[in-house]
N, C-alpha and C positions, 0 to 999 in steps of 0.2 A: 477556543474558534479554531484554531490548529490541531486538535486534537479530532475537532468534527471531521474537519476536511482531510487527515490521515484516514480516517478511519472510513469514510465514504469507495464503496467502489465504485470507480467511473466505467469501468468495459460494462455495469450495468447500468450505466446512464446512457450509454450511446453502442449499438452494436453498428462498426464498422461493416459488418458482411452484409445483416439488413441493408444498410444504408445502401451498399452499392447495387442489390436487388429495387430495391423500394425509390430512390432516387428516380431511376430514369422512368419507373412505372407510374409513380405517381406525375412527372412532367408530361411525360406523352399523354396520358387519358385525363389528367382536369384542365392542367394548361391554357391550353386554346377555349374553354368553359369559360375559365375566370376572366379571360381579354376578354371573348369579342362579348359575350355578358357585359363586360363594365364598358367598354366602346360604346355599347347600341343604345344602354338606358342612361349613359351618359350625355351621348347626343340626342336621345331624345326627351331626357328631362331639361336640356337646355331650353328646347325650344317649348315645354311647358313652362319653365322658367320665366321664356320673356314675355309669353303672353301674360299669366301670373304679372308678372312684376308692371306692365302695364297699366294689365284691370287695377293694378293694388293704386295707382298712380293716376286715373282715372277720375274724373270730379262728379263720374255717377256711381253713384249707390249702389244701383242694380250691379253694378260689377268690381266694384270696391270692396265692397262689404263680403260677398261669395269667397275674394279670393284673401282677404285677409282669415275668412273661416278655415281656408282649405291650410292655409299657412300654419294656421295657430293648431290644427290636429298634428300634419303631416310633423311641425317641429316639437308639439309637446305630447308623443306621443313616442314610445320605442319602436325601431326598426323592425325587430323582430318581435315585437305582438304584431304591428302591420302584416306581416310576413304569416301569422298563423288567422290573423282573421281572413286573410283572402281565399289559404291555403283549406282549413279545418272549420272554420263560420260558415264558410260563403255555401258547402253541400247540404248547411242545414235548409237552407230556403233553397233549393233545389239547383245550384248554379255550382259545379264540377270545372274546373282548371288543373291545366296539364302545369306541372310543377315548372316549366319553364315562363309559360305564360304568367304563373305567379310571380316568378324573378324578376322577370323584367318590366310587370305594371308595376310590384313594389318599390325598386329600386329606383324608377321614373318617378312615378309621384312621390317618391324619398330627396331625389335629385332638383326635381322642382318646386319643392316645399323651401328647399333650406338655399339653393342656388339665387330662387326670385330676391329674395331681398339683399341679396348681393348685385347684382345687379339693377334693380332698386335704387341701392346706394350709388351704385356706380354711373346709376346715367346722371342720379340730382347731384351729383358732386362735380358734372359739365359746368362751366360757369353759365349765366343766363345770359349775357354775349353773346354765346354761339348760336344761340333759337334765336336771338332777335338778329344777328345777321343772317341767317337764312330765311327768316322771314324776310328781310329786306331785298333779299334775290328772288324774290314769289315760289318760293320751294315751302310744296306740300308738306305736312307731317311727319308723311309715308318716308319722302325725301329729305327734310331734317334727320328722323332718327337711323335712314339708312348710308347717306350719304358726309354725315356731321358729329352727331350724336355719337351711335353707336362704335362708329371705330375708336373714336377719343374713350368712351365707356367700357371697351372691353381691352385695351391698359390697362385703364386702372382694377379691371376686377379680375384677372388674369389669374396673379396673385391667389389667390381664395379660392375662383372656382380650380384652380391644379389643385388645390389643398384637396377641395370638394373632392376628384380624380382619383386623390390618392385615399381617401378612405374612402370611398365606394370600391375599389379595387379588394379591400384590408375588406370591407364590408359584405362579400362573395362571399366569404368563408359562412355566413350564418343562414345561406341557402343551401349546409348542408343536413339542415334541421327539414326539411323539405323536399329532401331525396332528390335536389340538384347535383348532376353527378360533379363538382369544381374538384379543387384539389386537398382541400378538407377532407373530402365524400371518401378519395379515395384512400387518402390516410387514415383514414377508421379505417376503411376493409382489411388493408394490410397491420394496421394494429390489432382489429380479432384475430387474424389469423395466428399472428406472431406471440401474441399478448407483451407486446413491446411498442405502447404507445411514445413513449418517450421519444426513443430514436425517429419513427418519422411524424413526429408533432416538430420535433429541433428540424426537418430536414423541411416539411410547408414553412415554419415559421422564417427558413434562411430563404427559399424562393420567393416570399411576399417581401423579407426587408429589399432580396437582390429588384425583384420588380421597381419596387418603389424607389430604393436609389437610379434606378434608371430614368426613372419619370419624373427623379429629380432634377435631374440631368438636362433631361429636355423643357423645364420649367423654366429654368435657365436661357434655355439656346434663346426661347419662343418670348421671352422678358427684354433679352435684349435687343429682339427681331426687332418689336413692337417698338419702344424704348428709339433705337434707329432712325424705324419708318416717319414716328410720330414729330420727332427732331429735327429732319429731313426739310 
């Protein structure tokens, strides 16, 4: 093992001169698309997830069964395959979508499918007495959800939802296969010009690690805020 490490040409694994040139280029051109796509699709996905979660708990089969099928499809098929179907498959039937549109639809649907179960579980975790207390105050179903149930369910679901957002940020790297210009897309351009993919991929990995570290710190602050809010 030591002999192997001693024979590795470390300067061939990481070119500092290339890194100085590539790092700002990748950050400047790819970071914005990575982040705004993540934020937009997470926001839209949570709205879809809330609707699907409520439909999943509905006593009406007409709402409950389609929600179950949607969740099953999203969770049972790879995200990359879903993106391929939207981008390469739909043109077969005459529907052609721009790469950014495919990215937003695909990632939103993915978030909606996974987060809906998180939200459903959080809502079901609220004691039945909370519903009964709201009913005794003559609150409607909408008022009960908005004022009583969802604020408490948010605290329960927050860690899982933040983990979903972290995964979503990393999943944006898959968008390079449908030519969406995010960080990995620009890293591939630099790698193709320099024939040094190791350096640029390590740079991208570092960027994702820093982003996720910052988001993880934000998650901890949000959890402390909600814990303090619900305990007052």
